[in-house]
ZAMARGU-16822 format. One record per residue (C-alpha): residue number from 1; residue in one letter; x, y, z. Coordinates in steps of 0.2 Angstrom, whole numbers, plus 5000, padded with zeros to 4 digits. Layout:
BEGIN
+-----+------+------+------+------+
: seq : type :   px :   py :   pz :
+-----+------+------+------+------+
: NUM :    A :    X :    Y :    Z :
...
+-----+------+------+------+------+
END
This chain:
BEGIN
+-----+------+------+------+------+
: seq : type :   px :   py :   pz :
+-----+------+------+------+------+
:   1 :    X : 5000 : 5000 : 5000 :
:   2 :    X : 5014 : 5012 : 5001 :
:   3 :    X : 5015 : 5017 : 4983 :
:   4 :    X : 4998 : 5023 : 4984 :
:   5 :    X : 4998 : 5033 : 5000 :
:   6 :    X : 5016 : 5040 : 4993 :
:   7 :    X : 5004 : 5046 : 4978 :
:   8 :    X : 4992 : 5054 : 4990 :
:   9 :    X : 5006 : 5064 : 4999 :
:  10 :    X : 5013 : 5069 : 4982 :
:  11 :    X : 4996 : 5074 : 4974 :
:  12 :    X : 4992 : 5082 : 4989 :
:  13 :    X : 5009 : 5093 : 4988 :
:  14 :    X : 5003 : 5097 : 4972 :
:  15 :    X : 4987 : 5105 : 4976 :
:  16 :    X : 4995 : 5114 : 4989 :
:  17 :    X : 5009 : 5121 : 4977 :
:  18 :    X : 4996 : 5126 : 4964 :
:  19 :    X : 4985 : 5134 : 4976 :
:  20 :    X : 5000 : 5143 : 4983 :
:  21 :    X : 5006 : 5151 : 4965 :
:  22 :    X : 4987 : 5154 : 4959 :
:  23 :    X : 4988 : 5141 : 4946 :
:  24 :    X : 4972 : 5136 : 4938 :
:  25 :    X : 4963 : 5120 : 4943 :
:  26 :    X : 4974 : 5116 : 4958 :
:  27 :    X : 4965 : 5100 : 4962 :
:  28 :    X : 4967 : 5093 : 4944 :
:  29 :    X : 4983 : 5101 : 4938 :
:  30 :    X : 4991 : 5101 : 4954 :
:  31 :    X : 4991 : 5081 : 4956 :
:  32 :    X : 4996 : 5078 : 4938 :
:  33 :    X : 5011 : 5090 : 4938 :
:  34 :    X : 5017 : 5084 : 4955 :
:  35 :    X : 5015 : 5066 : 4952 :
:  36 :    X : 5024 : 5066 : 4935 :
:  37 :    X : 5038 : 5075 : 4942 :
:  38 :    X : 5040 : 5062 : 4956 :
:  39 :    X : 5038 : 5048 : 4944 :
:  40 :    X : 5053 : 5055 : 4934 :
:  41 :    X : 5063 : 5055 : 4950 :
:  42 :    X : 5059 : 5038 : 4953 :
:  43 :    X : 5047 : 5039 : 4968 :
:  44 :    X : 5035 : 5024 : 4969 :
:  45 :    X : 5018 : 5025 : 4964 :
:  46 :    X : 5002 : 5019 : 4961 :
:  47 :    X : 4984 : 5023 : 4957 :
:  48 :    X : 4969 : 5014 : 4963 :
:  49 :    X : 4957 : 5009 : 4948 :
:  50 :    X : 4943 : 5007 : 4959 :
:  51 :    X : 4944 : 5022 : 4968 :
:  52 :    X : 4946 : 5031 : 4951 :
:  53 :    X : 4932 : 5025 : 4943 :
:  54 :    X : 4921 : 5029 : 4959 :
:  55 :    X : 4927 : 5048 : 4956 :
:  56 :    X : 4921 : 5045 : 4938 :
:  57 :    X : 4904 : 5043 : 4943 :
:  58 :    X : 4904 : 5059 : 4952 :
:  59 :    X : 4907 : 5067 : 4935 :
:  60 :    X : 4895 : 5056 : 4926 :
:  61 :    X : 4880 : 5062 : 4939 :
:  62 :    X : 4886 : 5079 : 4938 :
:  63 :    X : 4883 : 5079 : 4918 :
:  64 :    X : 4867 : 5070 : 4920 :
:  65 :    X : 4862 : 5083 : 4933 :
:  66 :    X : 4862 : 5097 : 4921 :
:  67 :    X : 4850 : 5088 : 4907 :
:  68 :    X : 4833 : 5096 : 4904 :
:  69 :    X : 4821 : 5093 : 4892 :
:  70 :    X : 4826 : 5109 : 4883 :
:  71 :    X : 4843 : 5103 : 4882 :
:  72 :    X : 4838 : 5085 : 4876 :
:  73 :    X : 4829 : 5094 : 4860 :
:  74 :    X : 4844 : 5105 : 4857 :
:  75 :    X : 4855 : 5089 : 4856 :
:  76 :    X : 4845 : 5084 : 4837 :
:  77 :    X : 4853 : 5101 : 4830 :
:  78 :    X : 4870 : 5095 : 4833 :
:  79 :    X : 4871 : 5082 : 4820 :
:  80 :    X : 4883 : 5094 : 4808 :
:  81 :    X : 4896 : 5094 : 4820 :
:  82 :    X : 4894 : 5076 : 4828 :
:  83 :    X : 4896 : 5070 : 4808 :
:  84 :    X : 4913 : 5078 : 4809 :
:  85 :    X : 4918 : 5066 : 4824 :
:  86 :    X : 4921 : 5051 : 4813 :
:  87 :    X : 4931 : 5064 : 4801 :
:  88 :    X : 4942 : 5068 : 4813 :
:  89 :    X : 4946 : 5051 : 4820 :
:  90 :    X : 4950 : 5047 : 4800 :
:  91 :    X : 4962 : 5062 : 4800 :
:  92 :    X : 4971 : 5057 : 4816 :
:  93 :    X : 4973 : 5040 : 4811 :
:  94 :    X : 4980 : 5045 : 4793 :
:  95 :    X : 4994 : 5058 : 4803 :
:  96 :    X : 4996 : 5048 : 4818 :
:  97 :    X : 5001 : 5030 : 4811 :
:  98 :    X : 5013 : 5036 : 4798 :
:  99 :    X : 5022 : 5046 : 4812 :
: 100 :    X : 5024 : 5033 : 4823 :
: 101 :    X : 5029 : 5020 : 4810 :
: 102 :    X : 5040 : 5033 : 4800 :
: 103 :    X : 5048 : 5042 : 4813 :
: 104 :    X : 5050 : 5032 : 4830 :
: 105 :    X : 5050 : 5015 : 4819 :
: 106 :    X : 5035 : 5007 : 4831 :
: 107 :    X : 5025 : 4991 : 4822 :
: 108 :    X : 5009 : 4994 : 4814 :
: 109 :    X : 4999 : 4987 : 4830 :
: 110 :    X : 5010 : 4999 : 4840 :
: 111 :    X : 5008 : 5014 : 4829 :
: 112 :    X : 4990 : 5012 : 4826 :
: 113 :    X : 4984 : 5009 : 4843 :
: 114 :    X : 4995 : 5023 : 4850 :
: 115 :    X : 4987 : 5035 : 4837 :
: 116 :    X : 4968 : 5031 : 4839 :
: 117 :    X : 4959 : 5043 : 4852 :
: 118 :    X : 4951 : 5032 : 4862 :
: 119 :    X : 4950 : 5027 : 4879 :
: 120 :    X : 4966 : 5023 : 4888 :
: 121 :    X : 4960 : 5005 : 4895 :
: 122 :    X : 4953 : 5001 : 4879 :
: 123 :    X : 4968 : 5006 : 4867 :
: 124 :    X : 4979 : 4996 : 4877 :
: 125 :    X : 4968 : 4981 : 4877 :
: 126 :    X : 4965 : 4981 : 4859 :
: 127 :    X : 4982 : 4983 : 4856 :
: 128 :    X : 4990 : 4971 : 4869 :
: 129 :    X : 4978 : 4958 : 4858 :
: 130 :    X : 4986 : 4963 : 4841 :
: 131 :    X : 5002 : 4962 : 4849 :
: 132 :    X : 5007 : 4981 : 4850 :
: 133 :    X : 5019 : 4986 : 4865 :
: 134 :    X : 5009 : 4989 : 4880 :
: 135 :    X : 5022 : 4999 : 4890 :
: 136 :    X : 5024 : 5012 : 4875 :
: 137 :    X : 5004 : 5013 : 4872 :
: 138 :    X : 5002 : 5016 : 4890 :
: 139 :    X : 5015 : 5029 : 4890 :
: 140 :    X : 5009 : 5038 : 4876 :
: 141 :    X : 4990 : 5038 : 4879 :
: 142 :    X : 4996 : 5045 : 4897 :
: 143 :    X : 5006 : 5060 : 4888 :
: 144 :    X : 4990 : 5063 : 4876 :
: 145 :    X : 4979 : 5065 : 4891 :
: 146 :    X : 4991 : 5074 : 4901 :
: 147 :    X : 4996 : 5087 : 4887 :
: 148 :    X : 4979 : 5091 : 4882 :
: 149 :    X : 4972 : 5093 : 4898 :
: 150 :    X : 4986 : 5104 : 4905 :
: 151 :    X : 4986 : 5114 : 4889 :
: 152 :    X : 4967 : 5118 : 4886 :
: 153 :    X : 4964 : 5127 : 4903 :
: 154 :    X : 4977 : 5141 : 4899 :
: 155 :    X : 4973 : 5141 : 4880 :
: 156 :    X : 4953 : 5143 : 4887 :
: 157 :    X : 4960 : 5158 : 4898 :
: 158 :    X : 4969 : 5166 : 4885 :
: 159 :    X : 4957 : 5165 : 4871 :
: 160 :    X : 4940 : 5167 : 4879 :
: 161 :    X : 4947 : 5174 : 4897 :
: 162 :    X : 4936 : 5160 : 4905 :
: 163 :    X : 4935 : 5160 : 4924 :
: 164 :    X : 4944 : 5143 : 4929 :
: 165 :    X : 4941 : 5148 : 4949 :
: 166 :    X : 4922 : 5145 : 4948 :
: 167 :    X : 4917 : 5134 : 4962 :
: 168 :    X : 4912 : 5118 : 4954 :
: 169 :    X : 4895 : 5116 : 4963 :
: 170 :    X : 4890 : 5121 : 4978 :
: 171 :    X : 4894 : 5117 : 4998 :
: 172 :    X : 4889 : 5100 : 5003 :
: 173 :    X : 4880 : 5107 : 5018 :
: 174 :    X : 4867 : 5118 : 5007 :
: 175 :    X : 4861 : 5101 : 4998 :
: 176 :    X : 4847 : 5090 : 5006 :
: 177 :    X : 4853 : 5074 : 5013 :
: 178 :    X : 4840 : 5065 : 5001 :
: 179 :    X : 4847 : 5074 : 4987 :
: 180 :    X : 4864 : 5069 : 4992 :
: 181 :    X : 4858 : 5049 : 4994 :
: 182 :    X : 4850 : 5051 : 4978 :
: 183 :    X : 4866 : 5054 : 4970 :
: 184 :    X : 4877 : 5040 : 4979 :
: 185 :    X : 4863 : 5029 : 4971 :
: 186 :    X : 4864 : 5037 : 4954 :
: 187 :    X : 4884 : 5034 : 4953 :
: 188 :    X : 4885 : 5019 : 4963 :
: 189 :    X : 4868 : 5009 : 4955 :
: 190 :    X : 4871 : 5019 : 4937 :
: 191 :    X : 4889 : 5013 : 4937 :
: 192 :    X : 4885 : 4995 : 4940 :
: 193 :    X : 4872 : 4993 : 4929 :
: 194 :    X : 4881 : 5000 : 4914 :
: 195 :    X : 4895 : 4987 : 4920 :
: 196 :    X : 4883 : 4973 : 4918 :
: 197 :    X : 4876 : 4977 : 4901 :
: 198 :    X : 4895 : 4980 : 4894 :
: 199 :    X : 4895 : 4999 : 4892 :
: 200 :    X : 4908 : 5007 : 4887 :
: 201 :    X : 4916 : 5022 : 4900 :
: 202 :    X : 4903 : 5013 : 4912 :
: 203 :    X : 4909 : 5022 : 4927 :
: 204 :    X : 4904 : 5039 : 4918 :
: 205 :    X : 4890 : 5035 : 4905 :
: 206 :    X : 4879 : 5023 : 4918 :
: 207 :    X : 4877 : 5036 : 4932 :
: 208 :    X : 4875 : 5051 : 4919 :
: 209 :    X : 4859 : 5042 : 4910 :
: 210 :    X : 4852 : 5037 : 4928 :
: 211 :    X : 4856 : 5055 : 4934 :
: 212 :    X : 4848 : 5061 : 4918 :
: 213 :    X : 4833 : 5052 : 4919 :
: 214 :    X : 4829 : 5056 : 4939 :
: 215 :    X : 4832 : 5075 : 4934 :
: 216 :    X : 4821 : 5074 : 4919 :
: 217 :    X : 4807 : 5066 : 4930 :
: 218 :    X : 4808 : 5078 : 4944 :
: 219 :    X : 4817 : 5067 : 4957 :
: 220 :    X : 4834 : 5076 : 4956 :
: 221 :    X : 4838 : 5093 : 4958 :
: 222 :    X : 4856 : 5095 : 4963 :
: 223 :    X : 4872 : 5093 : 4954 :
: 224 :    X : 4886 : 5085 : 4966 :
: 225 :    X : 4892 : 5097 : 4979 :
: 226 :    X : 4909 : 5105 : 4977 :
: 227 :    X : 4919 : 5095 : 4987 :
: 228 :    X : 4914 : 5079 : 4978 :
: 229 :    X : 4920 : 5086 : 4961 :
: 230 :    X : 4934 : 5092 : 4970 :
: 231 :    X : 4938 : 5076 : 4975 :
: 232 :    X : 4934 : 5069 : 4959 :
: 233 :    X : 4948 : 5081 : 4952 :
: 234 :    X : 4962 : 5076 : 4963 :
: 235 :    X : 4960 : 5057 : 4961 :
: 236 :    X : 4959 : 5058 : 4942 :
: 237 :    X : 4973 : 5068 : 4942 :
: 238 :    X : 4983 : 5059 : 4951 :
: 239 :    X : 4977 : 5044 : 4942 :
: 240 :    X : 4985 : 5051 : 4925 :
: 241 :    X : 5003 : 5055 : 4934 :
: 242 :    X : 5005 : 5041 : 4942 :
: 243 :    X : 5004 : 5032 : 4924 :
: 244 :    X : 5022 : 5036 : 4923 :
: 245 :    X : 5027 : 5028 : 4939 :
: 246 :    X : 5042 : 5017 : 4934 :
: 247 :    X : 5048 : 5027 : 4919 :
: 248 :    X : 5065 : 5026 : 4912 :
: 249 :    X : 5075 : 5039 : 4902 :
: 250 :    X : 5076 : 5027 : 4889 :
: 251 :    X : 5058 : 5027 : 4889 :
: 252 :    X : 5057 : 5047 : 4890 :
: 253 :    X : 5067 : 5047 : 4874 :
: 254 :    X : 5058 : 5037 : 4865 :
: 255 :    X : 5039 : 5033 : 4870 :
: 256 :    X : 5036 : 5049 : 4880 :
: 257 :    X : 5046 : 5063 : 4866 :
: 258 :    X : 5036 : 5052 : 4853 :
: 259 :    X : 5021 : 5056 : 4862 :
: 260 :    X : 5023 : 5074 : 4866 :
: 261 :    X : 5026 : 5076 : 4847 :
: 262 :    X : 5011 : 5066 : 4844 :
: 263 :    X : 5001 : 5079 : 4856 :
: 264 :    X : 5007 : 5095 : 4844 :
: 265 :    X : 5001 : 5087 : 4829 :
: 266 :    X : 4984 : 5084 : 4839 :
: 267 :    X : 4981 : 5100 : 4846 :
: 268 :    X : 4984 : 5107 : 4826 :
: 269 :    X : 4972 : 5097 : 4821 :
: 270 :    X : 4959 : 5101 : 4836 :
: 271 :    X : 4962 : 5119 : 4833 :
: 272 :    X : 4960 : 5118 : 4813 :
: 273 :    X : 4943 : 5108 : 4816 :
: 274 :    X : 4936 : 5119 : 4828 :
: 275 :    X : 4941 : 5136 : 4818 :
: 276 :    X : 4933 : 5127 : 4803 :
: 277 :    X : 4916 : 5124 : 4812 :
: 278 :    X : 4916 : 5142 : 4822 :
: 279 :    X : 4918 : 5150 : 4805 :
: 280 :    X : 4904 : 5138 : 4797 :
: 281 :    X : 4893 : 5145 : 4812 :
: 282 :    X : 4889 : 5128 : 4817 :
: 283 :    X : 4895 : 5129 : 4836 :
: 284 :    X : 4902 : 5142 : 4848 :
: 285 :    X : 4922 : 5142 : 4848 :
: 286 :    X : 4924 : 5137 : 4867 :
: 287 :    X : 4912 : 5122 : 4867 :
: 288 :    X : 4919 : 5116 : 4849 :
: 289 :    X : 4936 : 5116 : 4856 :
: 290 :    X : 4931 : 5106 : 4873 :
: 291 :    X : 4920 : 5093 : 4862 :
: 292 :    X : 4935 : 5090 : 4848 :
: 293 :    X : 4950 : 5089 : 4860 :
: 294 :    X : 4954 : 5071 : 4859 :
: 295 :    X : 4960 : 5069 : 4878 :
: 296 :    X : 4951 : 5059 : 4892 :
: 297 :    X : 4933 : 5060 : 4893 :
: 298 :    X : 4933 : 5063 : 4912 :
: 299 :    X : 4946 : 5076 : 4912 :
: 300 :    X : 4938 : 5087 : 4898 :
: 301 :    X : 4921 : 5084 : 4907 :
: 302 :    X : 4928 : 5093 : 4923 :
: 303 :    X : 4934 : 5107 : 4911 :
: 304 :    X : 4917 : 5109 : 4904 :
: 305 :    X : 4909 : 5109 : 4921 :
: 306 :    X : 4920 : 5123 : 4927 :
: 307 :    X : 4919 : 5135 : 4913 :
: 308 :    X : 4900 : 5133 : 4912 :
: 309 :    X : 4900 : 5125 : 4895 :
: 310 :    X : 4886 : 5117 : 4886 :
: 311 :    X : 4888 : 5100 : 4894 :
: 312 :    X : 4877 : 5091 : 4883 :
: 313 :    X : 4886 : 5097 : 4868 :
: 314 :    X : 4903 : 5092 : 4874 :
: 315 :    X : 4899 : 5076 : 4880 :
: 316 :    X : 4890 : 5070 : 4866 :
: 317 :    X : 4905 : 5073 : 4857 :
: 318 :    X : 4916 : 5064 : 4866 :
: 319 :    X : 4904 : 5048 : 4868 :
: 320 :    X : 4903 : 5047 : 4848 :
: 321 :    X : 4923 : 5048 : 4848 :
: 322 :    X : 4926 : 5034 : 4860 :
: 323 :    X : 4910 : 5023 : 4849 :
: 324 :    X : 4917 : 5027 : 4834 :
: 325 :    X : 4937 : 5023 : 4841 :
: 326 :    X : 4931 : 5008 : 4851 :
: 327 :    X : 4919 : 4999 : 4836 :
: 328 :    X : 4930 : 5004 : 4822 :
: 329 :    X : 4949 : 5002 : 4830 :
: 330 :    X : 4949 : 4983 : 4828 :
: 331 :    X : 4940 : 4983 : 4810 :
: 332 :    X : 4952 : 4997 : 4804 :
: 333 :    X : 4968 : 4990 : 4812 :
: 334 :    X : 4964 : 4973 : 4802 :
: 335 :    X : 4961 : 4982 : 4786 :
: 336 :    X : 4976 : 4993 : 4788 :
: 337 :    X : 4988 : 4980 : 4795 :
: 338 :    X : 4983 : 4968 : 4779 :
: 339 :    X : 4987 : 4982 : 4766 :
: 340 :    X : 5004 : 4988 : 4775 :
: 341 :    X : 5012 : 4971 : 4775 :
: 342 :    X : 5008 : 4969 : 4757 :
+-----+------+------+------+------+
END
């Protein structure tokens, strides 16, 4: 248990330093930065998958509790931007696979599953089945999530003067106990039901769907309190940072640097797509950037909650991206892999 407790201490120090320096999102970016630095100097750390997933249920409930009938009806008008999500995934593959193969000399399976912007666990599992280098995949996807999540807050503040200091909710003391209990039920019950039916992203989508149903039916009237959202940010940030535990300098020079270069390409693609969508008048610029940024679903949900973005718009696009990647990755990998060997 010692590595886990050392992770808690390091992550807590990161929160304190970010607060002291008045840096944005201390509960999320503080643990990411501190755990990353500690991992690079050899501090033994590890996360807790069950706890991390439990924290994601809080975000699912928070998003579900924002749903209204008006919001649901507005989702019908999202199709012009939703259809661009598969297009962007294809562009990412066309850029990413040659980048990893030609420049970094990775094999096809490692290159393909490193390029696909899906869920961390899903891409590692698919890649392992295809014979990819699992450690390389893990480091590249951890780098993708970390760079995008760390870069976006500064970009949001620079481009739109977004207020990242807003409390993510009201204090727990101001919410009736019955409502808090209902949120716990939505989080745990929705997560377990989604797991039983094999839903991808069960820890977020299950609670989201159940909380949305109870909100629309008039039973749930509050979002999770600020303390719960801060806790979710803390453990999700710690989970991202601790994925670098045990990294060697050889891996830094190859996998991590390769991942950083790929993140630069991803950010350029994201800005290009967001700019095209904004110029065509299809969606607001900030929401488009949050919706199309290929970072972690949980981390970008946190950002959208804090800046007050259109949650339905952002979540719908991320769910579709993960859906397209998970369903299409094995098929495309088989087709492109066969073609690359001819």
